[in-house]
FIPA-435806 format. One line per field, with one value per residue: residue number from 1; x, y, z of N, C-alpha, C in turn. Coordinates in nm, 2 decimals. Layout:
nr = [NUM, ...]
n_c1 = [X, ...]
n_c2 = [Y, ...]
n_c3 = [Z, ...]
ca_c1 = [X, ...]
ca_c2 = [Y, ...]
ca_c3 = [Z, ...]
c_c1 = [X, ...]
c_c2 = [Y, ...]
c_c3 = [Z, ...]
END
This chain:
nr = [1, 2, 3, 4, 5, 6, 7, 8, 9, 10, 11, 12, 13, 14, 15, 16, 17, 18, 19, 20, 21, 22, 23, 24, 25, 26, 27, 28, 29, 30, 31, 32, 33, 34, 35, 36, 37, 38, 39, 40, 41, 42, 43, 44, 45, 46, 47, 48, 49, 50, 51, 52, 53, 54, 55, 56, 57, 58, 59, 60, 61, 62, 63, 64, 65, 66, 67, 68, 69, 70, 71, 72, 73, 74, 75, 76, 77, 78, 79, 80, 81, 82, 83, 84, 85, 86, 87, 88, 89, 90, 91, 92, 93, 94]
n_c1 = [2.07, 1.76, 1.49, 1.24, 1.32, 1.36, 1.10, 0.99, 1.11, 1.03, 0.73, 0.72, 0.81, 0.61, 0.38, 0.46, 0.48, 0.22, -0.06, -0.30, -0.58, -0.73, -0.49, -0.36, -0.50, -0.51, -0.21, -0.23, -0.40, -0.27, -0.07, -0.14, -0.39, -0.65, -0.52, -0.26, 0.12, 0.21, 0.08, 0.07, 0.30, 0.25, 0.08, 0.27, 0.38, 0.27, 0.37, 0.60, 0.91, 0.91, 1.14, 1.24, 0.99, 1.01, 1.22, 1.12, 0.87, 0.86, 0.99, 0.81, 0.58, 0.69, 0.72, 0.46, 0.36, 0.52, 0.45, 0.18, 0.19, 0.35, 0.13, -0.08, 0.05, 0.08, -0.18, -0.28, -0.12, -0.24, -0.51, -0.44, -0.31, -0.55, -0.71, -0.58, -0.58, -0.85, -0.85, -0.70, -0.84, -1.09, -0.97, -0.91, -1.14, -1.24]
n_c2 = [3.56, 3.74, 3.68, 3.78, 3.75, 3.47, 3.35, 3.47, 3.32, 3.05, 3.08, 3.19, 2.93, 2.77, 2.88, 2.84, 2.56, 2.51, 2.30, 2.37, 2.59, 2.54, 2.48, 2.67, 2.89, 2.80, 2.83, 3.10, 3.19, 3.06, 3.26, 3.54, 3.55, 3.60, 3.48, 3.46, 3.42, 3.65, 3.80, 3.81, 3.93, 4.19, 4.29, 4.31, 4.56, 4.78, 4.77, 4.81, 5.01, 5.36, 5.41, 5.16, 5.03, 5.21, 5.09, 4.83, 4.82, 4.90, 4.63, 4.42, 4.51, 4.51, 4.23, 4.14, 4.26, 4.13, 3.87, 3.89, 3.94, 3.73, 3.53, 3.61, 3.61, 3.34, 3.26, 3.34, 3.20, 2.95, 3.00, 3.06, 2.81, 2.65, 2.78, 2.72, 2.46, 2.41, 2.52, 2.37, 2.13, 2.22, 2.24, 1.97, 1.88, 1.95]
n_c3 = [2.65, 2.66, 2.83, 2.75, 2.44, 2.45, 2.49, 2.26, 2.08, 2.11, 2.11, 1.84, 1.70, 1.79, 1.66, 1.40, 1.37, 1.41, 1.26, 1.18, 1.18, 1.46, 1.60, 1.57, 1.71, 1.96, 2.03, 2.00, 2.18, 2.43, 2.44, 2.40, 2.52, 2.79, 2.99, 2.90, 2.82, 2.74, 2.78, 3.05, 3.12, 3.01, 3.20, 3.42, 3.37, 3.47, 3.75, 3.77, 3.83, 3.68, 3.52, 3.46, 3.34, 3.09, 2.97, 2.92, 2.86, 2.58, 2.47, 2.53, 2.42, 2.17, 2.16, 2.14, 1.90, 1.70, 1.77, 1.69, 1.40, 1.32, 1.36, 1.20, 0.97, 0.92, 0.97, 0.70, 0.52, 0.58, 0.49, 0.18, 0.13, 0.14, -0.04, -0.30, -0.27, -0.33, -0.58, -0.75, -0.73, -0.84, -1.12, -1.19, -1.23, -1.44]
ca_c1 = [1.97, 1.65, 1.34, 1.14, 1.36, 1.34, 0.97, 0.96, 1.17, 0.92, 0.61, 0.72, 0.82, 0.46, 0.28, 0.54, 0.46, 0.08, -0.09, -0.44, -0.64, -0.75, -0.39, -0.29, -0.57, -0.45, -0.11, -0.26, -0.47, -0.17, 0.04, -0.21, -0.50, -0.65, -0.42, -0.13, 0.20, 0.27, -0.07, 0.11, 0.41, 0.21, 0.05, 0.35, 0.45, 0.22, 0.42, 0.74, 0.95, 0.91, 1.26, 1.23, 0.90, 1.05, 1.29, 1.06, 0.74, 0.84, 1.06, 0.71, 0.52, 0.74, 0.71, 0.34, 0.34, 0.57, 0.36, 0.04, 0.21, 0.35, 0.01, -0.15, 0.10, 0.04, -0.32, -0.30, -0.07, -0.34, -0.60, -0.36, -0.31, -0.71, -0.76, -0.49, -0.64, -0.99, -0.83, -0.64, -0.95, -1.15, -0.89, -0.90, -1.28, -1.23]
ca_c2 = [3.58, 3.78, 3.63, 3.81, 3.69, 3.34, 3.35, 3.50, 3.21, 2.96, 3.14, 3.20, 2.80, 2.73, 2.93, 2.78, 2.42, 2.49, 2.25, 2.40, 2.70, 2.55, 2.48, 2.81, 2.95, 2.75, 2.90, 3.26, 3.21, 3.05, 3.36, 3.67, 3.54, 3.67, 3.44, 3.41, 3.45, 3.79, 3.91, 3.85, 4.03, 4.34, 4.32, 4.34, 4.70, 4.87, 4.74, 4.84, 5.17, 5.42, 5.40, 5.02, 5.06, 5.28, 4.97, 4.70, 4.83, 4.89, 4.54, 4.37, 4.57, 4.49, 4.10, 4.15, 4.30, 4.05, 3.75, 3.93, 3.93, 3.60, 3.48, 3.69, 3.54, 3.19, 3.23, 3.37, 3.06, 2.84, 3.05, 3.04, 2.67, 2.62, 2.84, 2.64, 2.30, 2.42, 2.57, 2.24, 2.05, 2.23, 2.22, 1.81, 1.84, 2.03]
ca_c3 = [2.58, 2.75, 2.88, 2.63, 2.35, 2.44, 2.50, 2.15, 2.00, 2.16, 2.06, 1.70, 1.70, 1.80, 1.54, 1.27, 1.37, 1.40, 1.14, 1.13, 1.25, 1.59, 1.66, 1.57, 1.79, 2.08, 2.06, 2.01, 2.34, 2.52, 2.43, 2.44, 2.57, 2.92, 3.10, 2.82, 2.87, 2.69, 2.87, 3.21, 3.10, 3.03, 3.32, 3.51, 3.35, 3.60, 3.86, 3.76, 3.86, 3.56, 3.43, 3.43, 3.25, 2.97, 2.90, 2.93, 2.75, 2.43, 2.45, 2.57, 2.32, 2.00, 2.13, 2.10, 1.77, 1.63, 1.75, 1.63, 1.27, 1.28, 1.36, 1.12, 0.82, 0.94, 0.91, 0.58, 0.47, 0.58, 0.35, 0.07, 0.09, 0.10, -0.19, -0.38, -0.29, -0.40, -0.75, -0.81, -0.71, -0.97, -1.24, -1.20, -1.28, -1.60]
c_c1 = [1.84, 1.55, 1.25, 1.20, 1.35, 1.20, 0.93, 0.97, 1.07, 0.78, 0.62, 0.74, 0.69, 0.38, 0.39, 0.49, 0.32, 0.03, -0.23, -0.47, -0.68, -0.61, -0.32, -0.37, -0.51, -0.32, -0.14, -0.31, -0.37, -0.07, -0.04, -0.35, -0.53, -0.55, -0.28, -0.01, 0.27, 0.16, 0.00, 0.24, 0.38, 0.15, 0.15, 0.39, 0.39, 0.27, 0.56, 0.76, 0.93, 1.03, 1.28, 1.10, 0.94, 1.14, 1.20, 0.95, 0.74, 0.93, 0.91, 0.63, 0.54, 0.74, 0.54, 0.32, 0.39, 0.51, 0.23, 0.08, 0.25, 0.21, -0.09, -0.11, 0.06, -0.12, -0.36, -0.25, -0.17, -0.46, -0.56, -0.35, -0.46, -0.76, -0.69, -0.56, -0.75, -0.96, -0.80, -0.75, -1.02, -1.10, -0.90, -1.03, -1.31, -1.20]
c_c2 = [3.63, 3.68, 3.63, 3.74, 3.52, 3.28, 3.37, 3.38, 3.06, 2.98, 3.11, 3.04, 2.73, 2.77, 2.87, 2.64, 2.42, 2.45, 2.30, 2.52, 2.68, 2.53, 2.61, 2.91, 2.92, 2.85, 3.07, 3.29, 3.18, 3.22, 3.52, 3.65, 3.60, 3.61, 3.42, 3.46, 3.59, 3.90, 3.96, 3.92, 4.16, 4.39, 4.33, 4.49, 4.78, 4.87, 4.79, 5.00, 5.23, 5.42, 5.26, 4.98, 5.07, 5.18, 4.86, 4.71, 4.82, 4.74, 4.45, 4.39, 4.51, 4.33, 4.09, 4.16, 4.20, 3.91, 3.77, 3.90, 3.82, 3.50, 3.49, 3.61, 3.39, 3.14, 3.23, 3.26, 2.98, 2.88, 3.03, 2.92, 2.61, 2.65, 2.75, 2.52, 2.31, 2.44, 2.43, 2.13, 2.07, 2.22, 2.06, 1.80, 1.89, 1.94]
c_c3 = [2.68, 2.74, 2.75, 2.49, 2.34, 2.44, 2.35, 2.04, 2.03, 2.09, 1.91, 1.65, 1.71, 1.70, 1.42, 1.31, 1.40, 1.27, 1.11, 1.22, 1.39, 1.64, 1.67, 1.70, 1.92, 2.11, 2.08, 2.16, 2.44, 2.54, 2.47, 2.46, 2.72, 2.99, 3.03, 2.88, 2.84, 2.78, 3.01, 3.20, 3.09, 3.13, 3.46, 3.48, 3.45, 3.73, 3.89, 3.78, 3.69, 3.45, 3.37, 3.31, 3.12, 2.88, 2.85, 2.84, 2.63, 2.38, 2.45, 2.45, 2.17, 2.02, 2.08, 1.95, 1.68, 1.62, 1.67, 1.48, 1.25, 1.27, 1.27, 0.96, 0.80, 0.88, 0.79, 0.49, 0.46, 0.48, 0.23, 0.01, 0.08, -0.02, -0.30, -0.37, -0.35, -0.56, -0.80, -0.80, -0.84, -1.11, -1.28, -1.27, -1.42, -1.69]
END
Protein backbone atom coordinates (compact mmCIF):
# COMPACT_ATOMS: atom_id res chain seq x y z
CA UNK A 1 0.00 0.00 0.00
CA UNK A 2 1.35 3.42 -0.91
CA UNK A 3 1.87 6.31 1.47
CA UNK A 4 -0.95 8.27 -0.16
CA UNK A 5 -3.32 5.31 0.18
CA UNK A 6 -2.46 4.95 3.87
CA UNK A 7 -2.86 8.67 4.40
CA UNK A 8 -6.21 8.59 2.62
CA UNK A 9 -7.47 5.72 4.79
CA UNK A 10 -6.37 7.56 7.93
CA UNK A 11 -8.00 10.86 6.95
CA UNK A 12 -11.23 9.25 5.73
CA UNK A 13 -11.47 7.31 9.02
CA UNK A 14 -11.03 10.58 10.91
CA UNK A 15 -13.73 12.23 8.78
CA UNK A 16 -16.11 9.35 9.49
CA UNK A 17 -15.32 9.49 13.22
CA UNK A 18 -15.88 13.25 13.50
CA UNK A 19 -18.89 13.75 15.74
CA UNK A 20 -19.60 17.40 15.03
CA UNK A 21 -18.62 20.37 12.88
CA UNK A 22 -15.74 21.37 15.16
CA UNK A 23 -14.17 17.91 15.00
CA UNK A 24 -14.66 17.82 11.24
CA UNK A 25 -12.99 21.22 10.88
CA UNK A 26 -10.04 19.96 12.92
CA UNK A 27 -9.66 17.04 10.50
CA UNK A 28 -9.87 19.42 7.53
CA UNK A 29 -7.20 21.71 8.94
CA UNK A 30 -4.91 18.77 9.79
CA UNK A 31 -5.19 17.48 6.23
CA UNK A 32 -5.67 20.55 4.05
CA UNK A 33 -4.70 23.50 6.20
CA UNK A 34 -1.56 25.56 5.72
CA UNK A 35 0.55 22.94 7.51
CA UNK A 36 -1.68 19.97 6.68
CA UNK A 37 -0.48 16.56 5.61
CA UNK A 38 -1.90 16.79 2.08
CA UNK A 39 -0.69 20.37 1.71
CA UNK A 40 2.82 19.19 2.63
CA UNK A 41 2.64 16.55 -0.11
CA UNK A 42 1.48 19.15 -2.63
CA UNK A 43 4.40 21.39 -1.70
CA UNK A 44 6.87 18.60 -2.49
CA UNK A 45 5.63 18.35 -6.08
CA UNK A 46 7.65 21.38 -7.17
CA UNK A 47 10.89 19.76 -6.05
CA UNK A 48 10.32 16.51 -7.95
CA UNK A 49 11.72 15.70 -11.38
CA UNK A 50 9.09 16.21 -14.08
CA UNK A 51 8.58 12.48 -14.75
CA UNK A 52 7.96 11.77 -11.07
CA UNK A 53 5.73 14.85 -10.80
CA UNK A 54 3.58 13.50 -13.66
CA UNK A 55 3.02 10.34 -11.63
CA UNK A 56 2.64 11.75 -8.12
CA UNK A 57 0.76 14.94 -9.05
CA UNK A 58 -2.47 13.22 -10.09
CA UNK A 59 -2.26 10.86 -7.09
CA UNK A 60 -1.93 13.68 -4.59
CA UNK A 61 -4.51 15.88 -6.29
CA UNK A 62 -6.91 12.92 -6.45
CA UNK A 63 -6.36 12.36 -2.73
CA UNK A 64 -7.13 16.03 -2.07
CA UNK A 65 -10.31 15.82 -4.15
CA UNK A 66 -11.51 12.65 -2.40
CA UNK A 67 -10.85 14.13 1.04
CA UNK A 68 -12.70 17.33 0.08
CA UNK A 69 -15.64 15.22 -1.14
CA UNK A 70 -15.68 13.18 2.09
CA UNK A 71 -15.57 16.36 4.17
CA UNK A 72 -18.45 17.86 2.19
CA UNK A 73 -20.52 14.68 2.49
CA UNK A 74 -19.94 14.51 6.26
CA UNK A 75 -20.82 18.19 6.63
CA UNK A 76 -24.02 17.56 4.68
CA UNK A 77 -24.87 14.62 6.94
CA UNK A 78 -24.53 16.91 9.97
CA UNK A 79 -26.86 19.44 8.34
CA UNK A 80 -29.37 16.73 7.44
CA UNK A 81 -29.31 15.35 10.98
CA UNK A 82 -29.83 18.83 12.46
CA UNK A 83 -32.74 19.49 10.09
CA UNK A 84 -34.32 16.15 10.91
CA UNK A 85 -33.96 16.83 14.63
CA UNK A 86 -35.66 20.22 14.23
CA UNK A 87 -38.46 18.66 12.19
CA UNK A 88 -38.98 15.91 14.75
CA UNK A 89 -39.03 18.45 17.54
CA UNK A 90 -41.62 20.55 15.74
CA UNK A 91 -43.78 17.47 15.11
CA UNK A 92 -43.76 16.68 18.82
CA UNK A 93 -45.19 20.13 19.57
CA UNK A 94 -48.00 19.82 17.06
